[in-house]
C-alpha positions as CSV (number, residue, x, y, z in Angstrom):
1,M,-147.3,-84.9,-2.4
2,I,-150.7,-85.2,-4.0
3,S,-150.7,-81.6,-5.1
4,K,-147.3,-82.0,-6.8
5,I,-148.6,-85.0,-8.7
6,I,-151.7,-83.1,-9.8
7,R,-149.5,-80.2,-11.0
8,I,-147.3,-82.6,-13.0
9,L,-150.4,-84.2,-14.5
10,I,-151.8,-80.7,-15.5
11,G,-148.4,-79.9,-17.0
12,L,-148.5,-83.1,-19.1
13,L,-152.0,-82.2,-20.1
14,G,-150.8,-78.8,-21.2
15,A,-147.9,-80.4,-23.2
16,A,-150.4,-82.7,-25.0
17,L,-152.7,-79.8,-25.7
18,G,-149.9,-77.7,-27.1
19,T,-148.8,-80.6,-29.3
20,A,-152.3,-81.1,-30.6
21,I,-152.8,-77.4,-31.4
22,Y,-149.5,-77.4,-33.3
23,I,-150.3,-80.5,-35.3
24,A,-153.8,-79.1,-36.1
25,L,-152.3,-75.8,-37.3
26,V,-149.8,-77.7,-39.5
27,G,-152.7,-79.6,-41.0
28,I,-154.9,-76.5,-41.6
29,L,-152.1,-74.3,-42.8
30,P,-149.6,-76.5,-44.6
31,G,-148.2,-73.7,-46.7
32,V,-147.2,-71.6,-43.7
33,F,-145.2,-74.4,-42.1
34,S,-143.8,-75.9,-45.3
35,G,-140.4,-74.2,-44.7
36,I,-139.8,-75.8,-41.3
37,N,-140.4,-79.4,-42.1
38,D,-136.8,-80.2,-41.2
39,Y,-137.3,-78.9,-37.7
40,K,-140.9,-80.0,-37.1
41,Y,-139.9,-82.5,-34.3
42,I,-137.8,-80.0,-32.5
43,I,-140.6,-77.4,-32.8
44,T,-143.2,-79.9,-31.6
45,I,-141.1,-80.7,-28.5
46,G,-140.5,-77.0,-27.9
47,V,-144.2,-76.2,-28.1
48,A,-145.0,-79.1,-25.8
49,L,-142.5,-77.8,-23.3
50,V,-143.8,-74.3,-23.4
51,F,-147.4,-75.3,-22.9
52,G,-146.4,-77.8,-20.2
53,I,-144.5,-75.2,-18.2
54,I,-147.3,-72.7,-18.5
55,F,-149.9,-75.2,-17.4
56,Y,-147.6,-76.3,-14.5
57,A,-147.2,-72.7,-13.4
58,I,-150.9,-71.9,-13.4
59,A,-152.0,-75.3,-12.0
60,P,-152.6,-73.9,-8.4
61,L,-154.8,-71.1,-9.8
62,M,-156.7,-73.6,-11.9
63,L,-157.2,-75.9,-8.9
64,S,-158.5,-73.1,-6.7
65,K,-161.0,-72.0,-9.4
66,V,-162.1,-75.6,-9.9
67,K,-162.7,-75.9,-6.1
68,E,-164.6,-72.7,-6.0
69,G,-166.7,-73.9,-8.9
70,V,-167.4,-77.2,-7.3
71,K,-168.4,-75.5,-4.0
72,L,-170.7,-73.2,-5.8
73,L,-172.2,-76.0,-7.8
74,D,-172.7,-78.1,-4.6
75,K,-174.4,-75.1,-2.9
76,E,-176.8,-74.7,-5.8
77,I,-177.6,-78.4,-6.1
78,S,-178.3,-78.6,-2.4
79,K,-181.2,-76.2,-2.8
80,Y,-183.1,-78.8,-4.8
81,P,-184.5,-82.2,-3.7
82,Q,-182.5,-85.3,-4.6
83,S,-185.5,-86.7,-6.5
84,D,-185.6,-83.6,-8.7
85,I,-181.9,-83.9,-9.5
86,L,-182.2,-87.5,-10.3
87,L,-185.2,-86.9,-12.6
88,A,-183.4,-83.9,-14.3
89,T,-180.4,-86.1,-15.0
90,I,-182.5,-88.9,-16.5
91,G,-184.4,-86.3,-18.5
92,I,-181.3,-84.6,-20.0
93,I,-179.8,-88.0,-20.9
94,V,-182.9,-89.0,-22.8
95,G,-183.1,-85.6,-24.4
96,L,-179.5,-85.8,-25.6
97,V,-180.0,-89.3,-27.0
98,I,-183.0,-88.1,-29.0
99,A,-181.0,-85.1,-30.1
100,Y,-178.2,-87.4,-31.4
101,L,-180.7,-89.3,-33.5
102,I,-182.2,-86.1,-34.9
103,V,-178.7,-84.6,-35.7
104,S,-177.7,-87.9,-37.4
105,G,-180.7,-87.7,-39.6
106,I,-180.1,-84.0,-40.4
107,G,-176.5,-84.9,-41.4
108,T,-177.7,-87.2,-44.1
109,F,-179.7,-84.4,-45.9
110,I,-177.4,-81.4,-45.3
111,N,-173.8,-81.7,-46.6
112,L,-172.6,-78.3,-45.2
113,P,-170.5,-79.1,-42.1
114,I,-170.8,-75.6,-40.5
115,I,-174.6,-75.5,-40.8
116,T,-174.8,-79.1,-39.5
117,A,-172.7,-78.2,-36.5
118,I,-174.8,-75.1,-35.6
119,V,-178.0,-76.9,-36.0
120,G,-176.7,-79.8,-34.0
121,I,-175.7,-77.5,-31.1
122,L,-179.2,-75.9,-31.1
123,V,-180.9,-79.3,-31.2
124,Y,-178.8,-80.7,-28.4
125,L,-179.5,-77.6,-26.2
126,F,-183.2,-77.6,-27.0
127,M,-183.7,-81.4,-26.5
128,G,-181.7,-81.3,-23.2
129,Y,-183.9,-78.5,-21.9
130,I,-187.1,-80.3,-23.0
131,G,-186.0,-83.5,-21.4
132,I,-185.4,-81.7,-18.0
133,R,-188.8,-80.0,-18.1
134,I,-190.8,-83.1,-19.0
135,A,-189.0,-85.2,-16.3
136,L,-189.6,-82.6,-13.6
137,K,-193.3,-82.1,-14.6
138,S,-193.8,-85.9,-14.5
139,R,-192.2,-86.4,-11.0
140,D,-195.6,-86.8,-9.3
141,D,-196.6,-89.6,-11.7
142,L,-193.3,-91.3,-11.6
143,F,-193.0,-91.5,-7.9
144,N,-196.7,-91.7,-7.1
145,I,-196.3,-88.8,-4.6
146,N,-199.9,-87.8,-4.7
147,K,-201.1,-91.4,-4.2
148,L,-198.7,-91.9,-1.4
149,S,-199.8,-88.7,0.2
150,R,-203.5,-89.6,-0.1
151,L,-202.8,-93.1,1.3
152,T,-200.9,-91.7,4.3
153,T,-203.6,-89.1,5.0
154,A,-206.3,-91.7,4.9
155,L,-204.4,-94.0,7.3
156,N,-203.8,-91.2,9.7
157,K,-207.5,-90.2,9.6
158,E,-208.6,-93.8,10.2
159,K,-206.1,-94.2,13.0
160,S,-207.0,-91.1,14.9
161,S,-210.5,-90.2,13.7
162,K,-212.0,-90.0,17.2
163,K,-209.0,-88.1,18.5
164,G,-209.1,-85.7,15.6
165,V,-212.7,-84.9,16.2
166,V,-212.0,-84.1,19.8
167,E,-208.9,-82.0,19.0
168,N,-210.8,-80.0,16.5
169,K,-213.2,-78.9,19.2
170,I,-210.3,-77.8,21.5
171,P,-209.8,-74.0,21.0
172,P,-206.2,-72.8,20.5
173,K,-204.5,-71.1,23.4
174,V,-202.9,-67.7,22.7
175,L,-200.1,-66.8,25.0
176,D,-199.4,-63.2,26.0
177,T,-196.1,-61.7,27.0
178,S,-196.6,-61.7,30.8
179,V,-197.5,-65.4,31.0
180,I,-194.5,-66.3,29.0
181,I,-192.1,-64.3,31.2
182,D,-193.9,-65.7,34.3
183,G,-192.7,-69.2,33.3
184,R,-195.4,-71.2,35.1
185,I,-197.0,-72.0,31.7
186,A,-194.2,-74.4,31.0
187,D,-194.8,-76.4,34.2
188,I,-198.5,-76.4,33.4
189,C,-197.9,-77.7,29.9
190,K,-195.6,-80.4,31.3
191,T,-198.4,-81.7,33.5
192,G,-200.8,-82.0,30.6
193,F,-203.5,-79.7,31.8
194,I,-203.2,-77.5,28.7
195,E,-204.8,-79.1,25.7
196,G,-204.8,-78.0,22.1
197,K,-202.5,-75.8,20.1
198,L,-200.4,-73.0,21.6
199,V,-200.4,-69.9,19.4
200,I,-197.6,-67.4,19.9
201,P,-198.2,-64.2,17.9
202,R,-195.2,-62.7,16.1
203,F,-195.8,-59.3,17.8
204,V,-195.5,-61.0,21.2
205,L,-192.1,-62.4,20.1
206,N,-191.0,-59.0,18.9
207,E,-192.0,-57.5,22.3
208,L,-190.1,-60.3,24.1
209,Q,-187.0,-59.6,22.0
210,H,-187.3,-55.9,22.7
211,I,-187.4,-56.6,26.4
212,A,-184.5,-59.0,26.1
213,D,-182.4,-56.3,24.4
214,S,-183.3,-53.6,27.0
215,S,-180.6,-51.7,28.7
216,D,-182.3,-52.3,32.1
217,D,-180.7,-55.5,33.7
218,L,-184.0,-56.7,35.2
219,K,-186.0,-56.3,32.0
220,R,-183.2,-58.0,30.0
221,V,-183.2,-61.0,32.3
222,R,-187.0,-61.2,32.2
223,G,-187.0,-61.1,28.4
224,R,-184.4,-63.7,28.0
225,R,-186.2,-65.9,30.5
226,G,-189.4,-65.6,28.4
227,L,-187.5,-66.7,25.2
228,D,-185.9,-69.7,27.1
229,I,-189.4,-70.7,28.3
230,L,-190.7,-70.7,24.7
231,N,-187.7,-72.8,23.5
232,S,-188.4,-75.3,26.3
233,I,-192.1,-75.6,25.4
234,Q,-191.3,-76.0,21.7
235,K,-188.4,-78.5,21.9
236,E,-188.9,-80.4,25.1
237,M,-192.7,-80.9,25.4
238,D,-195.2,-82.8,23.3
239,M,-197.2,-79.6,22.5
240,E,-198.2,-78.2,19.1
241,V,-196.7,-74.7,18.9
242,E,-197.6,-72.3,16.1
243,I,-195.9,-68.9,15.5
244,S,-198.7,-66.7,14.1
245,D,-197.7,-64.0,11.6
246,V,-201.2,-62.4,11.8
247,D,-200.9,-58.8,12.7
248,F,-203.3,-55.9,12.9
249,E,-201.6,-52.8,11.7
250,D,-204.5,-50.5,12.7
251,I,-204.2,-51.6,16.4
252,P,-201.1,-50.2,18.2
253,E,-201.4,-51.9,21.6
254,V,-200.1,-55.4,21.9
255,D,-202.9,-56.5,24.4
256,S,-205.6,-55.3,22.0
257,K,-203.9,-57.2,19.1
258,L,-203.8,-60.3,21.3
259,L,-207.6,-60.1,22.0
260,K,-208.4,-59.5,18.4
261,L,-206.3,-62.5,17.3
262,A,-208.0,-64.7,19.9
263,E,-211.4,-63.6,18.7
264,T,-210.4,-64.2,15.0
265,I,-209.2,-67.8,15.5
266,N,-211.8,-68.6,18.2
267,G,-209.1,-69.2,20.8
268,K,-208.5,-68.5,24.4
269,V,-206.0,-66.0,25.9
270,V,-203.6,-67.4,28.5
271,T,-202.4,-64.6,30.8
272,N,-201.7,-63.6,34.4
273,D,-202.5,-59.9,33.7
274,F,-205.4,-58.8,35.8
275,N,-206.3,-55.8,33.7
276,L,-206.1,-57.8,30.4
277,N,-208.4,-60.4,32.1
278,K,-211.0,-57.7,32.8
279,V,-210.8,-56.2,29.3
280,A,-211.1,-59.7,27.7
281,Q,-214.2,-60.4,29.7
282,F,-215.8,-57.1,28.6
283,Q,-215.1,-58.0,24.9
284,G,-216.4,-61.5,25.3
285,V,-213.0,-63.2,24.8
286,E,-212.4,-66.3,26.9
287,V,-209.3,-66.1,29.2
288,L,-207.3,-68.7,31.2
289,N,-205.8,-66.8,34.1
290,I,-202.7,-68.5,35.6
291,N,-203.1,-66.7,38.9
292,E,-206.7,-67.9,39.2
293,L,-205.5,-71.5,38.5
294,A,-202.7,-71.1,41.1
295,N,-205.3,-69.9,43.7
296,A,-207.6,-72.7,42.9
297,V,-205.0,-75.4,43.6
298,K,-203.8,-73.9,46.8
299,P,-204.5,-75.8,50.0
300,V,-207.8,-74.9,51.6
301,A,-207.6,-73.4,55.0
302,I,-210.6,-73.9,57.3
303,P,-211.4,-71.7,60.3
304,G,-210.3,-73.5,63.5
305,E,-207.4,-75.3,61.7
306,H,-203.9,-75.0,63.1
307,M,-200.8,-74.4,60.9
308,L,-197.1,-73.7,61.4
309,A,-195.8,-70.4,60.0
310,Q,-192.9,-68.0,60.5
311,V,-193.8,-64.4,61.2
312,V,-191.5,-62.4,59.0
313,K,-192.6,-58.8,59.4
314,E,-195.2,-56.6,61.1
315,G,-198.6,-55.9,59.6
316,K,-200.4,-52.6,58.9
317,E,-202.5,-52.7,62.0
318,Q,-201.2,-52.6,65.5
319,N,-199.7,-55.8,66.9
320,Q,-200.2,-57.6,63.6
321,G,-197.6,-59.9,62.1
322,I,-197.3,-61.2,58.6
323,A,-196.3,-64.8,57.7
324,Y,-196.3,-66.7,54.4
325,L,-197.0,-70.3,53.4
326,D,-194.8,-72.2,51.1
327,D,-197.0,-71.4,48.1
328,G,-196.9,-67.7,48.9
329,T,-200.3,-67.3,50.6
330,M,-200.1,-64.5,53.1
331,I,-201.2,-65.0,56.7
332,V,-202.2,-62.0,58.8
333,V,-201.5,-63.0,62.5
334,D,-203.4,-60.8,64.9
335,G,-201.1,-60.2,67.9
336,G,-198.2,-61.7,66.1
337,R,-195.9,-58.7,66.0
338,K,-194.0,-59.8,69.1
339,Y,-193.3,-63.2,67.4
340,I,-191.4,-61.7,64.3
341,G,-188.6,-64.1,63.4
342,E,-190.2,-67.0,65.2
343,T,-192.1,-70.0,63.9
344,I,-195.4,-70.3,65.7
345,T,-198.6,-72.3,65.6
346,V,-201.4,-70.1,64.1
347,L,-205.1,-70.7,64.7
348,V,-207.0,-69.9,61.5
349,T,-209.9,-67.5,62.3
350,S,-211.1,-66.6,58.7
351,V,-210.2,-66.9,55.0
352,L,-210.6,-64.1,52.5
353,Q,-210.6,-64.8,48.8
354,T,-209.7,-61.8,46.5
355,P,-209.1,-61.5,42.8
356,A,-205.4,-61.1,43.6
357,G,-205.2,-64.2,45.7
358,R,-206.2,-65.8,49.1
359,M,-205.5,-64.2,52.5
360,I,-205.6,-66.1,55.8
361,F,-206.3,-64.4,59.1
362,G,-205.4,-66.0,62.4
363,K,-203.9,-65.6,65.8
364,P,-201.2,-67.3,67.8
365,K,-202.5,-70.5,69.4
366,N,-201.2,-69.8,72.8
């Protein structure tokens, strides 16, 4: 219903336009139309009908073009801040007002209508452009953006001066691919034991994406898990996360790039890669090893202590059985082979701490 009403209105607009054009032509060229004065009303009605029908017919096309133009204009306007649009509007209005005054003054000295019209158009365009430019260049002064920014910065510094000093001393933590895929870094961040900024290099993200797109099912799952862990850290935790675009084109290996980046920004590498840990120590780069942290927080077993464990398989030596604690610590049970599949009480005889983890040696209590 609304579309029909709009088409009728456009048709009426066309009829009015046709009538105006015909009347203007009669006024400009009276000699040409002098012989049809007796039929001027009929001709006027005919012209109005023709224009009205044409405009009514092309109304859908006109409306579609108008909609496309409005969408394009809205898309372009959305690229700019609202404050800039407001200032530009005010600037062009002021410029056009000044242009009107200038053109009115020119019209009193120049009596040639064509020249006055051309000069007027140029003045309007020039003053409108100047008004926009001046308004946009003066936005900082008009809205006191710089003063507000300085005031906000000063308040923030005064509010957290001591905290800021401490945070500046905390080195950033650079995450490698293995520790992201491992996933325990998210739980550690949640507990608050990781302080400072987390830095994720762009080349590590690229490697994760490459793993996630792998044709191997296991690699693909691991890569997607790593990306999910990063999203969780960035969106769900109160941690400052920075994606670093720093790259070292002359270094092909990702681990070497990682160590170079940590050295450049005076940061620490967070990893669970044993080999990367050793290389970092050799190069003098500080490393936070997740595996070492996990071993450090495991319960301490004391020789002579008793613990319950289920023997799950046989060991390398004769009559040995292997059991595991809930945290994954392996227990070598001397004489435990015959208890495979059973939960027994193990008497701890010794504890061995290795770079790969802690091993407990014991024997059945009975």
